[in-house]
C-alpha positions in Angstrom: 263.2 149.5 102.9 261.1 151.9 102.1 258.6 151.1 99.3 258.8 152.8 95.8 255.9 152.4 93.7 257.4 153.4 90.5 260.1 150.7 91.2 257.8 148.3 92.1 256.0 148.6 89.0 259.3 147.8 87.0 259.9 144.9 89.0 256.3 143.9 87.9 257.1 144.6 84.4 260.0 142.2 84.4 258.1 139.7 85.9 255.7 139.7 83.2 258.9 139.8 80.7 258.0 143.3 79.6 261.6 144.6 79.2 260.9 147.7 76.8 258.2 148.9 79.1 260.1 148.4 82.1 263.4 150.5 80.7 260.6 153.3 79.9 259.5 153.5 83.2 263.0 153.3 84.8 264.0 156.0 82.4 261.5 158.6 83.6 262.5 157.6 87.0 265.9 158.3 86.2 265.1 161.8 85.1 263.3 162.7 88.0 266.4 161.3 90.0 269.1 162.3 88.5 271.7 161.9 91.7 271.2 158.1 91.4 273.2 158.0 88.1 271.3 155.3 86.3 271.8 156.7 82.8 274.8 154.8 81.7 273.9 151.5 82.8 270.2 151.9 81.7 271.6 153.1 78.1 274.0 149.9 77.8 271.0 147.6 78.2 268.9 149.4 76.0 271.4 149.7 73.3 271.9 145.9 73.5 268.1 145.5 73.2 267.9 147.6 70.1 270.5 145.3 68.3 268.6 142.2 69.4 265.3 143.8 68.2 266.8 144.9 64.9 268.3 141.5 64.2 264.9 139.7 64.9 262.9 142.2 63.2 264.6 141.5 60.0 263.6 137.8 60.0 266.8 136.3 61.2 266.4 133.4 63.7 268.8 133.3 66.6 268.8 130.2 68.5 270.1 132.1 71.6 267.1 134.5 71.5 265.6 133.4 74.7 268.8 133.1 76.6 270.2 136.6 75.5 266.4 138.1 76.3 266.4 136.8 79.7 269.8 138.0 80.3 268.7 141.2 79.7 265.9 140.7 81.9 268.5 140.0 84.8 270.6 142.7 83.8 267.3 145.2 84.0 266.7 143.4 87.5 270.0 144.0 88.8 270.0 147.5 87.8 266.7 148.2 89.3 267.5 146.2 92.7 270.6 148.8 92.9 268.6 151.7 92.4 266.3 150.5 94.9 268.9 150.2 97.7 270.4 153.7 96.6 267.4 155.4 96.7 266.4 154.0 100.1 269.9 155.2 101.3 269.4 158.5 99.8 266.2 159.0 101.7 267.1 157.9 105.0 269.8 159.5 107.3 270.2 156.4 109.2 271.0 154.3 106.1 273.1 157.1 104.5 275.2 157.3 107.8 276.0 153.6 107.7 276.4 153.3 103.8 278.8 156.1 103.8 280.7 155.5 106.7 281.8 152.1 105.9 282.8 153.0 102.5 284.7 156.2 103.5 286.5 154.6 106.5 289.9 153.6 104.1 289.2 150.1 104.2 289.8 147.9 101.6 286.8 145.8 100.9 288.0 143.3 98.1 287.3 139.7 99.1 290.9 138.7 99.3 291.8 141.4 101.4 288.8 140.7 103.8 289.8 136.9 103.8 293.5 137.7 104.4 292.0 140.0 107.5 290.0 137.2 108.9 292.6 134.2 108.5 295.3 136.9 110.1 292.9 137.7 113.1 292.9 133.6 113.6 296.5 133.4 113.6 296.8 136.4 116.0 294.8 134.7 118.6 296.7 131.6 118.1 300.3 133.3 118.4 298.7 135.5 121.4 298.7 132.2 123.4 302.8 132.2 123.2 302.7 135.7 125.1 303.8 136.2 128.6 300.7 136.2 131.3 301.3 139.6 132.4 301.0 141.2 128.9 298.7 138.7 127.2 295.3 140.3 128.7 295.9 143.7 127.5 296.9 142.6 124.1 294.1 140.4 123.6 291.9 143.1 124.5 293.4 145.2 122.0 293.2 142.5 119.6 289.4 141.8 119.9 288.4 145.4 120.2 290.2 146.2 116.9 288.6 142.9 115.2 285.0 143.7 116.6 285.0 147.1 114.9 286.3 145.6 111.7 283.4 142.9 111.7 280.7 145.7 112.8 282.1 147.7 109.3 282.2 144.6 107.3 278.6 143.4 108.2 277.2 147.0 107.6 279.3 147.1 104.2 277.7 143.5 103.2 274.1 144.3 104.0 274.1 147.6 102.4 275.9 146.4 99.2 274.3 146.1 95.5 273.7 143.0 93.5 276.8 140.6 93.7 278.5 139.0 90.6 278.5 135.6 90.1 282.4 135.7 91.0 282.0 137.4 94.1 279.3 135.1 95.4 281.9 132.2 94.9 284.2 133.9 96.9 282.2 134.8 99.7 281.0 131.1 99.8 284.8 129.8 99.8 285.1 132.4 102.8 282.5 131.2 104.6 283.3 127.5 104.2 287.1 128.0 105.0 288.4 126.2 108.0 290.8 129.0 108.3 288.2 131.6 109.4 286.6 131.9 112.5 283.2 130.4 112.9 281.9 133.3 114.9 282.8 135.7 111.9 281.5 133.4 109.5 278.0 133.2 111.2 278.1 137.1 111.5 278.7 137.5 107.6 275.9 134.8 106.9 273.4 137.2 108.9 274.7 140.2 107.0 274.0 138.3 103.6 270.5 137.3 104.6 269.8 140.9 105.8 270.8 142.2 102.5 269.0 139.4 100.4 265.8 139.8 102.5 265.7 143.6 101.8 266.2 143.4 98.1 266.4 139.8 96.4 269.7 139.0 95.0 270.3 135.7 93.2 273.8 135.6 93.9 273.5 136.3 97.6 270.8 133.5 97.7 273.1 130.9 96.0 275.7 131.9 98.6 273.3 130.9 101.2 272.3 127.8 99.8 275.7 126.8 98.9 276.5 127.3 102.7 273.7 125.1 103.8 274.5 122.4 101.7 278.2 122.1 102.2 278.9 123.6 105.8 280.3 121.3 108.5 279.7 123.7 111.4 276.1 123.3 112.4 275.7 126.8 113.7 276.6 128.2 110.3 274.4 125.7 108.5 271.4 126.8 110.3 271.9 130.2 110.0 272.0 129.7 106.1 269.0 127.8 106.1 267.0 130.5 108.0 268.8 132.9 105.9 267.9 131.5 102.6 264.1 130.7 103.6 263.3 134.3 104.9 265.3 135.8 101.8 262.1 134.3 99.8 260.0 136.9 101.9 261.8 139.7 100.1 260.0 139.2 96.9 260.7 140.2 93.3 262.7 136.9 92.5 260.7 135.5 89.7 262.8 137.8 87.3 265.0 134.7 87.7 264.1 130.8 87.5 267.6 129.9 89.1 266.4 130.0 92.6 263.7 127.4 91.9 265.8 124.9 90.3 268.3 125.4 93.5 265.4 124.9 96.0 264.0 122.0 93.8 267.3 120.0 94.2 267.4 120.4 97.8 263.4 119.5 98.2 264.4 116.0 97.0 266.1 115.4 100.1 264.1 113.9 102.6 266.1 115.5 105.5 266.0 119.1 103.9 262.3 118.9 103.9 262.3 117.6 107.4 264.3 120.4 108.5 261.9 122.8 106.6 258.8 121.7 108.2 260.6 122.1 111.8 261.6 125.4 110.9 257.8 126.7 109.8 256.7 125.3 113.1 259.5 126.9 115.2 258.5 130.1 113.5 255.0 129.8 114.3 255.9 129.8 117.9 258.5 132.5 117.4 256.1 135.2 116.4 253.8 134.0 119.5 256.2 135.4 121.7 254.2 138.4 122.9 251.1 136.5 123.4 253.1 133.9 125.2 254.3 136.8 127.2 250.6 138.2 128.1 249.8 134.6 129.5 252.9 134.5 131.8 252.2 138.2 132.8 248.3 137.9 133.3 248.0 134.2 134.5 251.3 132.6 135.7 253.2 135.5 137.5 250.2 136.8 139.4 250.0 133.2 140.9 253.5 133.3 141.9 253.8 136.9 143.4 250.2 135.9 145.4 252.0 133.6 147.6 254.4 135.9 149.0 255.1 133.6 152.0 257.5 131.3 149.8 261.0 131.7 149.1 262.9 130.3 146.1 265.9 129.1 147.1 268.9 126.7 145.3 267.0 123.5 146.7 263.5 124.6 145.3 260.4 126.5 146.7 260.3 126.6 150.6 258.2 128.2 153.4 259.5 131.5 155.0 260.2 130.8 158.7 257.7 132.3 161.1 254.2 131.1 162.0 251.6 134.0 161.3 247.9 133.7 162.4 246.6 132.5 158.9 249.0 129.4 159.7 247.1 128.8 162.8 243.6 129.1 161.2 244.5 127.4 158.1 247.4 125.1 158.7 247.1 123.2 155.1 247.4 126.6 153.0 250.9 126.9 153.1 251.0 123.3 151.4 248.3 124.4 149.1 250.3 127.5 148.1 253.4 125.8 147.3 251.9 123.5 145.2 250.3 126.5 143.2 253.5 128.1 142.7 255.1 124.9 141.5 252.1 124.2 139.1 252.8 127.7 137.6 256.6 126.9 137.3 255.8 123.6 135.7 253.5 125.6 133.5 256.1 128.0 132.4 258.3 125.3 131.8 256.1 123.1 129.6 255.4 126.1 127.3 259.3 126.5 127.0 259.7 122.8 126.1 257.0 123.2 123.6 258.6 125.8 122.2 257.3 129.0 123.5 259.8 132.1 124.0 259.0 132.6 127.7 261.8 135.0 128.2 261.0 137.5 125.3 258.9 139.7 127.8 261.7 140.1 130.3 264.8 140.4 128.1 262.8 143.2 125.6 263.2 145.7 128.4 266.8 144.9 128.3 267.7 146.1 124.7 268.6 149.8 125.4 272.3 149.2 126.1 274.5 151.1 123.6 275.6 147.8 122.7 272.6 147.0 120.5 273.0 150.3 118.5 275.1 148.5 116.2 273.1 146.2 113.9 275.8 143.4 113.9 275.4 143.3 117.7 271.9 141.8 117.4 273.2 139.0 115.2 276.8 138.3 116.5 277.0 134.9 118.2 277.5 135.1 121.6 281.4 134.6 122.7 283.0 135.8 125.8 286.0 138.0 124.5 283.5 140.2 123.1 284.9 143.4 124.1 281.6 144.7 125.6 281.4 141.9 128.0 284.9 140.4 128.2 285.7 142.2 131.3 282.7 141.3 133.0 283.6 137.4 132.3 287.2 138.1 133.5 286.0 139.5 137.0 286.1 136.9 139.8 283.7 138.6 141.6 281.0 137.8 139.0 282.4 135.7 136.6 281.2 132.3 138.0 277.5 133.7 138.4 277.4 135.0 134.8 279.1 131.7 133.6 276.8 129.4 135.5 273.5 131.5 133.8 274.8 132.1 130.0 276.1 128.8 129.6 273.4 126.7 131.0 270.1 128.6 130.7 268.2 128.6 127.1 268.8 132.3 126.5 269.3 133.3 122.8 272.6 135.1 122.1 271.3 138.8 122.3 269.9 137.8 125.7 272.9 136.5 126.9 274.5 139.8 125.9 271.7 141.8 127.6 272.2 139.8 130.5 275.8 140.2 131.0 275.4 144.0 130.5 272.5 144.3 132.9 274.4 141.9 135.8 277.4 144.1 135.6 275.3 147.0 136.8 273.6 145.5 139.5 276.4 142.9 140.8 277.2 145.0 143.7 273.6 145.5 145.0 272.4 141.5 144.7 271.7 139.9 148.3 274.5 137.5 149.3 272.0 134.6 149.3 270.9 135.3 145.9 274.5 135.4 144.7 275.1 131.9 146.2 272.3 130.5 144.6 273.2 131.9 141.2 276.8 130.9 141.7 275.8 127.1 142.3 273.9 127.5 139.1 270.9 126.0 140.3 267.8 128.3 139.9 264.6 127.5 140.6 262.0 127.5 138.0 264.6 127.7 135.3 265.3 124.4 133.1 269.1 123.6 132.4 270.0 122.6 128.9 272.4 120.0 128.5 275.3 119.9 126.0 273.7 117.5 123.8 270.7 119.7 123.3 272.5 122.8 123.0 274.3 121.2 119.9 271.3 119.9 118.1 270.2 121.6 114.8 266.5 122.4 116.2 268.1 124.0 119.4 270.5 126.0 117.3 267.6 127.3 114.8 265.4 128.0 117.9 268.1 130.7 119.6 268.8 132.2 116.4 265.1 132.7 115.4 264.8 134.3 118.9 267.7 136.7 118.0 266.0 137.6 114.7 262.4 138.2 116.2 263.8 140.5 118.9 265.7 142.4 116.2 262.7 142.7 113.7 260.4 143.7 117.0 262.8 145.9 118.9 265.3 147.5 116.8 264.7 151.3 116.5 265.0 151.6 113.1 263.6 148.4 112.1 261.0 150.3 109.6 263.6 150.7 107.4 264.3 146.9 106.7 262.1 144.4 105.0 260.5 142.7 108.1 259.5 138.7 107.6 257.4 138.9 110.6 255.0 141.4 109.4 252.2 141.0 106.5 253.1 142.8 103.3 251.1 145.7 102.1 249.4 143.7 99.3 247.6 141.6 101.9 249.9 138.3 101.0 251.1 136.3 104.3 254.0 137.3 106.3 257.3 135.8 105.3 257.5 133.6 108.0 254.6 131.8 106.3 257.2 130.5 103.9 255.3 127.4 103.3 252.5 129.5 101.4 255.0 130.9 99.2 254.5 130.2 95.4 257.9 129.1 95.0 257.1 125.8 96.8 253.9 124.9 94.5 254.3 121.8 92.7 257.6 120.8 94.6 258.1 117.9 96.9 257.4 119.9 99.9 254.0 119.8 99.2 254.0 116.2 100.9 254.9 118.1 104.1 252.0 120.8 103.8 249.7 118.5 106.1 252.0 118.4 108.8 252.5 122.1 109.0 248.8 122.9 108.6 248.0 120.7 111.4 250.1 122.7 113.8 248.5 125.9 112.4 245.3 124.4 113.2 245.9 123.4 116.6 247.3 126.9 117.3 244.1 128.6 115.9 246.2 130.2 112.9 243.4 129.7 110.3 244.6 132.3 107.9 247.9 130.7 107.8 246.6 127.5 107.3 244.8 128.6 104.2 247.6 130.5 102.9 249.6 127.0 103.2 246.5 125.1 101.8 245.9 127.5 98.9 249.4 127.0 97.8 249.1 123.3 97.2 248.4 122.2 93.5 246.0 120.0 92.1 248.3 117.0 92.2 249.4 117.5 95.8 246.0 117.7 97.1 245.5 114.7 99.2 243.0 113.1 101.6 244.4 115.4 104.4 244.2 118.4 102.4 240.5 118.2 101.7 239.8 117.6 105.2 241.6 120.4 106.5 240.3 122.4 103.7 236.9 121.1 104.5 236.9 122.0 108.1 238.3 125.7 107.4 235.5 126.3 105.3 233.3 124.5 107.7 234.1 127.1 110.4 233.2 130.1 108.2 229.5 128.8 108.2 227.4 132.0 107.9 230.5 134.1 106.8 232.3 134.4 103.4 233.8 131.3 102.5 237.4 131.2 101.9 238.2 131.8 98.0 241.4 130.2 97.8 240.1 126.6 99.0 237.1 124.5 97.3 233.8 124.5 98.9 233.3 122.7 101.9 231.1 120.3 100.4 233.5 119.8 97.5 236.3 119.0 99.8 234.3 116.5 101.9 232.8 114.8 98.6 236.5 114.4 97.3 237.7 113.1 100.6 235.1 110.5 100.5 236.2 109.7 97.0 239.8 109.2 98.3 238.6 107.3 101.7 234.9 106.1 101.1 235.0 104.7 104.8 236.2 107.9 106.4 233.9 108.5 109.4 235.4 112.1 109.7 234.8 112.8 106.0 231.0 111.6 106.0 230.3 113.5 109.1 231.9 116.5 107.6 229.8 116.2 104.3 226.5 115.6 106.7 227.2 118.7 108.7 227.7 120.8 105.5 224.5 119.8 104.1 222.8 120.5 107.4 224.1 124.0 107.4 223.0 124.3 104.1 219.6 123.1 105.0 219.8 120.0 102.7 217.9 118.1 105.5 217.0 115.1 103.4 220.7 114.4 102.1 222.2 115.3 105.7 219.8 112.7 107.1 220.9 109.9 104.8 224.3 110.6 105.8 223.7 110.6 109.8 221.6 107.7 109.5 224.5 106.0 107.9 226.7 107.3 110.7 224.2 106.2 113.4 223.9 102.7 112.0 227.9 102.2 111.6 228.9 104.0 115.2 225.9 103.5 117.4 227.9 104.4 120.5 228.3 108.1 119.0 225.3 110.0 120.5 226.0 113.1 118.1 225.2 111.2 115.1 221.7 110.0 116.3 221.1 113.3 117.9 222.0 115.0 114.6 219.7 112.6 112.8 216.9 113.4 114.9 217.2 117.0 114.3 217.0 116.5 110.8 213.9 114.7 111.1 212.5 117.4 113.1 213.3 119.9 110.5 211.8 117.9 107.8 208.5 117.5 110.1 209.3 113.8 110.7 208.4 114.2 114.3 207.1 110.9 115.6 209.8 109.0 114.0 212.4 111.6 115.7 210.6 111.2 118.9 211.3 107.4 119.1 215.1 108.0 118.7 214.9 110.9 121.7 213.2 109.1 124.0 215.6 106.5 123.8 218.8 108.7 124.1 217.1 110.5 126.9 216.3 107.5 128.7 220.1 106.6 128.3 221.3 109.8 129.2 218.6 111.7 131.3 221.5 114.3 132.1 222.5 115.3 128.6 221.1 118.7 128.0 221.7 118.4 124.1 219.2 115.6 123.9 216.9 117.3 126.2 216.8 120.6 124.0 216.0 118.6 120.9 213.3 116.5 122.6 211.7 119.4 124.0 211.6 120.9 120.6 210.3 118.0 119.0 207.2 117.7 121.6 206.6 121.2 120.8 206.5 120.8 117.3 204.0 117.7 118.2 201.8 120.0 119.9 202.5 118.2 123.5 203.2 121.5 125.2 202.9 120.3 128.8 205.7 118.0 128.3 207.9 120.4 126.5 207.4 123.3 128.9 208.4 120.8 132.0 211.6 120.4 130.0 212.2 124.0 129.3 211.4 124.7 132.9 214.3 122.7 133.9 216.6 123.9 131.3 216.0 127.3 132.0 216.5 126.8 135.8 219.7 125.3 135.2 223.4 126.7 135.2 223.8 125.8 131.7 220.8 127.7 130.5 221.3 129.0 126.8 219.6 131.7 124.8 217.9 129.3 122.7 216.3 127.9 125.8 214.5 131.0 126.5 213.4 131.5 123.3 212.0 128.0 122.7 210.3 128.4 126.3 208.6 131.5 125.1 207.6 129.7 121.9 206.1 126.9 123.7 204.2 129.1 126.2 202.7 131.1 123.1 201.6 127.8 121.0 200.1 126.7 124.4 198.0 130.0 124.4 200.2 131.4 127.5 200.6 134.6 125.7 201.6 136.8 129.0 204.2 134.2 130.0 205.4 133.9 126.4 205.9 137.6 126.1 208.1 137.3 129.3 210.3 134.8 128.1 210.5 136.5 124.5 211.5 139.6 126.3 214.3 138.0 128.4 215.5 136.4 125.3 215.7 139.9 123.3 217.5 141.2 126.3 220.0 138.6 126.2 220.2 139.1 122.5 221.3 142.5 122.9 218.1 144.3 122.3 217.6 145.9 125.8 219.6 149.3 124.6 217.1 150.7 122.7 213.6 150.3 120.9 215.1 149.9 117.7 217.5 147.1 118.6 214.6 145.4 120.6 212.4 145.6 117.3 215.4 144.2 115.3 216.1 141.1 117.4 212.6 140.3 117.6 211.8 140.4 113.9 215.2 138.6 113.0 215.1 136.0 115.6 211.1 135.2 116.2 209.1 136.7 113.5 211.3 135.5 110.5 213.3 133.1 112.2 210.6 131.0 113.5 207.7 131.9 111.1 207.7 128.3 109.8 207.0 127.1 113.3 204.2 129.7 114.0 202.5 129.3 110.9 202.3 125.8 111.2 200.8 126.0 114.6 198.3 129.0 113.3 200.0 132.0 114.7 198.7 134.7 112.2 201.1 137.6 111.1 198.9 139.8 112.8 199.5 137.9 116.4 203.3 138.0 115.4 203.0 141.9 115.3 201.2 142.0 118.5 203.7 140.1 120.3 206.3 142.1 119.0 204.6 145.1 120.8 204.1 143.4 123.9 207.7 142.4 124.2 208.8 145.9 123.4 206.5 147.4 125.7 207.7 144.8 128.7 211.3 146.0 127.9 210.3 149.7 127.2 207.2 150.2 129.1 205.3 153.4 128.0 205.7 156.4 130.5 
């Protein structure tokens, strides 16, 4: 919903328990917006506060003082939350049209009436089976059309409702757990409760979601409730009450709950990668499929088209290779899907413009064949089998199923006969069939619903009016979908599972998200894995501002070693940090220890040699480098360090030979060109040195202007290599002259 700074400040004051100041701010807001009718409720809270204050100020001791004060805070929170909703509705024609429509339609929204309506629908459907066949279809269509309109109105009524009372929450929970209410209706109501609680946190709506998650036997209902209460935490402003922390802590004592939360967090990571996965499919996979137009996709797989072409005669094996490439592309796409990628987002995102999706509830309604928008298509003999084979067996989320049926109805008459036969058979090449057991699994149910949610918050035209869990907050906090970083999970049993989630984030290059989760870990929850992840994240920031929420890289690896003194990875991390901080003596000690303990790891001995070179221990380093070069003559890493060491020793001919080989190879690096120039310079070959250094400056981006040329030379040669140059008697005057030489080669005087 639209952000209102004044009301946000009231929430902030309530968070700090400054009740009187919060009342003053809200009173000023009320004076500016009399149409919101705040005065009466605010006057009641202020009156109660005055009575309490007068009693306390006279020195009376009230044992209920804390409880009374917190109740007033909650009353004030509920009032502010209701004002927030009404303000948003009054300033949005879209929201006001929804709010007013469902409240002026003459419906009775009392919970007893709603329950009677939903139970009556189940009874009517059962009685319908007794109707004669020639009248059943029409009566069924009318019954479902009327009920769908009712559920659409109920959905809009619930998600736009103000703060609930405890008694209302208890009634809704009973309704959602009742065996006499249709599960489709219950699932839709849960989504409405979630949407309302996400926009403005409501402890009683939150309690409903928690209760249904704990007690529901229907797995679809249970998983929707899980996602609902987790994403509701993203709405913020729930620190006005500690009740949700108490409820969450009781859940987190259950190992299976923590396991589901880990799975949900990882699924959300895949969910938000839908668009990048779609780009991968569009740019890398689809071009490969389209490139090989001489192939047909058939019910039996990928086959060649009939007919011999000139290409077949010239390259008789090319057709087989093409087929292998296409099959490999299909396999890659299916592997992405099995790993959790949403491979259908790109295609179905173009099919959300049907009038069906103008109603918010239709984005959340579970797929059922009697929905009035698609029941006619399902009942058609011409396309019924085709549609059923696709939507019942393919891993589409519910909104994509509706999209598919609506789109198929429009193009059914234009589909070629061979394609119709393939679709009717249910065997579609390149599409994975989902078996019944998997479709019933909690993980699959969650994934499908998350895809529905992501499509809604990404594609619904008026999504900007709603709190979006997939977007970062204005204050820079992590998006709501990174719920492991929510402070409500700090100092809880869930901290035991942080490392598992961080490992997945690191694997997917989500460093900022990983920092958010690690930064939410209490001191008591910081184990070996925490310090290793945090240390490596800090190490990746070498040369940049470190992450403020984490300990320093050196502290992380030292604490990791304190927990596991024999850890190779921790000691290597510490040695690398010391190296980057130019603490070469200390780094050398660690790399010597690693080399002694793990002699087969060439990187440790090589890093040890680099430390020796940087410390001026050239002869000692040379022994190790010659040995490594003999054992691995093709290892360019060893060659580079050996050449540098030889150059520092004044053995320029040997060093030049190695640099010549490096610069002529396909693996030449910028530093190879730089060092080749330095070697020539130290050997007295000034002209050759200038040529190499000019090439280096160009590679580093200094060829665009004389200013850039001088900047690159100064930073990387004059300053970056001043110790090497000074040790070899190259004077400051010569360094300046070489700079002029290099710049003249790149920008010759006219």
